[in-house]
N, C-alpha and C positions, 0 to 999 in steps of 0.2 A: 775594531768594528764598533761603530757607534751604536749605542743602544737605541733600538727602534721602538717607538711607542706603537702598541697594537690597539686599535680601536676596540670598543666593547665587543666581547665575543658574540653576544646575541645579535649585534647589528650585522655581523658577517654570516650568522647562522640563520637561514630562513626557517628552519624547523623551530628554533628557539623563539623567533618572532611570532610564529603561529601559536606556539604554546602560551606565550604571554597574552596574545589577543584572545585566545580561547578562555584563559583564566579570567580576563577582564569581562568577557561576554557572559561567562557563567556567574560571576559576581553580580553583574548588572541584572541578569535574569533572576537570580535568587532574590535580589533586592526588590525587583518589580513583582515577583510572585508574593513576597511578604506584603507589599503595598496592596496588591489585589486582594489577598486574604483579609487584611484589615478593613479594606473598603467594603467587601462583601459582608463582613461581620457588622460593621457600622450600619450598613443599609438594612440588615435584618433587625438590628436593635431599633432603628428608626421606625421600621414597619410595625414591630411589636409595640413600641411606645405609642404610636398613632392609633393602633387598634385598641389599646387600653384606654387612651384618652377618649376615643369615640364611644366606647362602652360605658365609661364613667359619665360622659355627657348624656347619653341615652338614659342611663339609670337615674341620673339626677332629674331629667325631664319627666320621666315616668313617676318618680317619687313625688314631685310637685303636683302633677295631675292627680295622682292617687290621693294626696292630702286633701285636695279640693273635693274629690268624689266621696271621700269618707263623710264629710259633712252632709252631703246629699243623701248618702245611704242612711245616716243617722235619722234624718227627718222622715225618710220613707219608713224606717222601722217603727218610729214613734207613731206615725200615721196608721200603720197596720195594727199596732198594739191597741190603739184607741178606737179603731174602726167600729167595733161592736157597740160602743156607747156614744159615739160622736154623731152630731147631726149632719145632715147632707150639706148644709152651708159651711160648717167647719171643715168637713172633708174636702169640699171644693176649695176653700181658702188654703188648706194645707197643700193641696196639689198645685195650686197657683204659686205658693211660696217655694215649693220644691222646684218647680219649673224655672222660677226666677233665679234660684241658686245654680241650677244647671246652666242656664244661659249666661250667668255671670262667670262661671268656670270656663265656658266656651270662649267668652270674650277675653278673659284673662290670658288664655293660651292661644288666641288668634284664630279660633275656629269660627268660621262664618257660615251661617245658614244661607242656602240658595232657595229663594221662593220666587220663581220666575213668572208668576201669573201675569199674562198680558204682554210679556216681552217676546221678542223673536226667538224661535227655537234655535238652540246652539248645541250641536251634537257633541261638542267638547265638554259641556256642562250638564246636559240633559239627556235622559233616556226616554225616547218616545215609546209609550206603551200602546198607543193607538192614535188614529187620526179621526176626527169627527167633524162633519160639515157644520159650519156656523155662519149664520147671517149677521151676527153681531161682532165677531172677532176677525181681525186681519188674518187671512190665510198664511200659514207658516208660523203663527205666533202660538204661545202656550195658552191653551184654553183652560185647562184644569191641572192643578198640581196634586198628584196622588200621594207623593212622598217628597218632602224637602230633601235637597241635596246639601252637602257640606264640603267646605274646602278649608285647608290649613295653609294660609299664605297663598301661593300660586299653585299649590298641589291639591288636586281633587280627591277628597276622601270618599265621597259617594255622590253619584250624579242624581239630580232631581228626576224623579219619575213623573212623566207628564203625559197629558193628552194634548195633541197638537190640533189646532184649528185647520180645517180644510176649506175648500171652495164651497160656498153655499149651494145647496141642492135647488135646482130650478123648481119653481112652484108647480105643483101637480105631479112632479116626478117622484118616484119611489125608489128606495134603496133596494138592493138585491134582497130577496126574501119577502118583498112586499110591505115591509114595515115602514111607517112614515118616519122621517128624520126627527131626531130629538136633539134639543139644544140644552146643554147643562146650564147655560146662563139664564 
């Protein structure tokens, strides 16, 4: 009897084929699980690193601003120490110098003052405190600036508080309450 070659036993055994396929699938699943865990860990590390970088940048910016403000605080303290013996003119000069230092610090850090007198009212930049009739100003424009606003780049730090010009009151008419209209200008 000639010797018969038998093909691979697993090829003929469907259960063996399924075991091999299951082992390969489990190996692939374990490899994918490990890849997933590494990716999650790397993502968490990136998030933590980004948070540290943002905090370091914020701290650096605050330190630079604080350094500028220290000089201003020093001039204010000197002014207060000498206030009892200083003349009114020297106190005024000291206040003006301190304000120049403060404005210089604002400029250095990109802080811009908003002084919108005479410009159209913009609710994105201004906070209307009241409306006042005016014969001299364009209705809807800023008549009086009660408090300057400030912005840092395109971000509003504080809106300017303003009185907005309204339509002029007709001559001979009175406002509610019987008081004649007043014009700040």
